C-alpha positions as CSV (number, residue, x, y, z in Angstrom):
1,X,24.7,-22.9,-31.2
2,X,22.6,-20.2,-32.7
3,X,20.7,-19.7,-29.4
4,X,24.0,-19.4,-27.5
5,X,25.2,-16.8,-30.0
6,X,22.0,-14.8,-29.7
7,X,22.3,-14.9,-25.9
8,X,25.9,-13.6,-26.0
9,X,24.9,-10.8,-28.3
10,X,21.9,-9.8,-26.2
11,X,24.1,-9.9,-23.0
12,X,26.7,-7.7,-24.6
13,X,24.2,-5.2,-25.9
14,X,22.6,-5.1,-22.4
15,X,26.0,-4.4,-20.9
16,X,26.6,-1.5,-23.4
17,X,23.1,-0.1,-22.7
18,X,23.7,-0.2,-18.9
19,X,27.0,1.6,-19.4
20,X,25.4,4.3,-21.6
21,X,22.6,4.9,-19.2
22,X,24.8,5.0,-16.1
23,X,27.2,7.4,-17.9
24,X,24.6,9.8,-19.3
25,X,21.7,9.8,-16.9
26,X,21.5,12.3,-14.1
27,X,21.0,10.0,-11.0
28,X,24.3,9.1,-9.4
29,X,23.5,11.0,-6.1
30,X,19.9,11.9,-5.4
31,X,18.0,13.7,-2.6
32,X,14.6,15.1,-1.9
33,X,15.3,18.4,-3.8
34,X,18.2,17.6,-6.1
35,X,19.8,15.0,-8.3
36,X,23.3,14.9,-9.6
37,X,25.6,12.8,-11.7
38,X,29.2,13.2,-12.9
39,X,28.3,16.1,-15.3
40,X,25.9,18.4,-13.4
41,X,23.8,19.1,-10.4
42,X,20.1,19.9,-10.7
43,X,17.5,21.2,-8.3
44,X,14.1,19.5,-8.6
45,X,12.1,22.5,-7.4
46,X,13.4,25.0,-9.9
47,X,14.6,22.7,-12.6
48,X,17.9,24.6,-12.9
49,X,21.1,22.7,-13.5
50,X,24.6,23.7,-12.8
51,X,27.5,22.1,-14.7
52,X,30.3,20.7,-12.6
53,X,33.4,22.6,-13.7
54,X,36.9,23.2,-12.5
55,X,35.7,25.7,-9.8
56,X,34.8,22.7,-7.6
57,X,37.3,21.5,-5.1
58,X,37.0,17.8,-6.1
59,X,36.9,18.4,-9.8
60,X,39.8,16.0,-10.5
61,X,37.9,13.1,-9.0
62,X,34.8,13.8,-11.0
63,X,37.0,14.1,-14.2
64,X,38.5,10.7,-13.4
65,X,35.0,9.2,-13.0
66,X,33.9,10.9,-16.3
67,X,36.9,9.7,-18.2
68,X,36.8,6.1,-17.0
69,X,33.0,5.8,-17.6
70,X,33.5,7.1,-21.2
71,X,36.4,4.7,-21.7
72,X,34.4,1.8,-20.4
73,X,31.5,2.6,-22.8
74,X,33.9,2.9,-25.7
75,X,35.7,-0.3,-24.8
76,X,32.4,-2.2,-24.6
77,X,31.3,-1.0,-28.0
78,X,34.7,-1.8,-29.5
79,X,34.6,-5.2,-28.0
80,X,31.2,-5.9,-29.6
81,X,32.6,-4.9,-33.0
82,X,35.7,-7.0,-32.5
83,X,33.5,-9.9,-31.6
84,X,31.5,-9.6,-34.8
85,X,34.7,-9.4,-36.8
86,X,36.2,-12.4,-35.0
87,X,33.0,-14.3,-35.5
88,X,33.7,-14.3,-39.2
89,X,37.5,-14.3,-39.2
90,X,38.5,-16.9,-36.5
91,X,39.2,-20.4,-37.4
92,X,37.1,-23.2,-35.9
93,X,38.1,-24.0,-32.4
94,X,39.9,-20.7,-31.6
95,X,38.9,-18.5,-28.7
96,X,37.7,-14.9,-28.7
97,X,40.7,-13.7,-26.7
98,X,40.9,-10.2,-28.2
99,X,37.2,-9.6,-27.5
100,X,37.7,-10.8,-24.0
101,X,40.7,-8.5,-23.3
102,X,38.8,-5.5,-24.6
103,X,35.7,-6.4,-22.6
104,X,37.7,-6.9,-19.4
105,X,39.3,-3.5,-20.0
106,X,35.8,-2.1,-20.1
107,X,35.1,-3.9,-16.8
108,X,38.2,-2.5,-15.2
109,X,37.3,1.1,-16.3
110,X,33.8,0.9,-14.9
111,X,35.1,-0.6,-11.7
112,X,37.6,2.3,-11.3
113,X,34.9,4.9,-12.0
114,X,32.4,3.5,-9.5
115,X,35.2,2.9,-6.9
116,X,36.4,6.5,-7.2
117,X,32.9,7.8,-6.8
118,X,32.2,5.5,-3.8
119,X,35.4,6.6,-2.1
120,X,35.2,10.3,-2.8
121,X,31.4,10.9,-2.6
122,X,31.6,12.6,0.8
123,X,34.1,15.1,-0.4
124,X,32.4,15.5,-3.7
125,X,29.1,16.5,-2.1
126,X,30.4,18.8,0.6
127,X,31.8,21.4,-1.8
128,X,30.8,25.0,-0.9
129,X,30.5,25.9,-4.6
130,X,27.2,24.1,-4.9
131,X,24.2,26.5,-4.8
132,X,22.1,23.9,-2.8
133,X,23.1,21.5,0.0
134,X,23.6,18.1,-1.6
135,X,25.4,16.4,1.3
136,X,22.3,14.7,2.5
137,X,21.4,12.2,-0.2
138,X,21.7,8.7,-1.3
139,X,23.1,6.8,-4.3
140,X,20.9,6.9,-7.3
141,X,20.0,4.2,-9.8
142,X,22.7,5.3,-12.3
143,X,25.3,4.5,-9.7
144,X,23.7,1.1,-9.1
145,X,23.6,0.5,-12.9
146,X,27.3,1.2,-13.1
147,X,28.0,-1.5,-10.6
148,X,25.6,-3.9,-12.4
149,X,27.4,-3.0,-15.7
150,X,30.7,-3.9,-13.9
151,X,29.3,-7.4,-13.2
152,X,27.9,-7.8,-16.7
153,X,31.1,-6.8,-18.4
154,X,33.1,-9.1,-16.1
155,X,30.9,-12.0,-16.9
156,X,30.9,-11.4,-20.6
157,X,34.7,-10.9,-20.6
158,X,35.2,-14.3,-18.9
159,X,32.6,-15.8,-21.2
160,X,34.4,-14.6,-24.3
161,X,37.7,-16.0,-22.9
162,X,36.1,-19.5,-22.5
163,X,34.1,-19.4,-25.7
164,X,35.4,-21.3,-28.7
165,X,34.3,-20.7,-32.3
166,X,32.2,-23.6,-33.6
167,X,30.4,-24.2,-36.8
């Protein structure tokens, strides 16, 4: 039982780490001379970065991605704290339903963020307000990590729903 508990905790912490990295790191859309995320656009040649502000045409889409990624990270961290609390407060044989619900909300938020970015990436990167042309690029590793975090939070949310407290 102790090994299972350790695996669950490590899996949850890994999910949270993936969410933090994908939210913070600047590699959602990359090219030969630029890299961008949901916060700013940077040129690799000059190492100058430009924040994505409301002057951009698709700023509402970026704000939706920002908000849902932050919510996802918060939900994942709260789910971990609730799991620790439930670990000591639940009676033997009960399920970790509250932890599961919060973790599945985290899963839903990261899915929404990655889906919006997937759907709107063409419009996001063709804005005339950018100082450099970023339309020719590819998805970066932060974007891929967001989808992996989606899978991890979904698996852990279902795992908490099935899991019963034992001695």
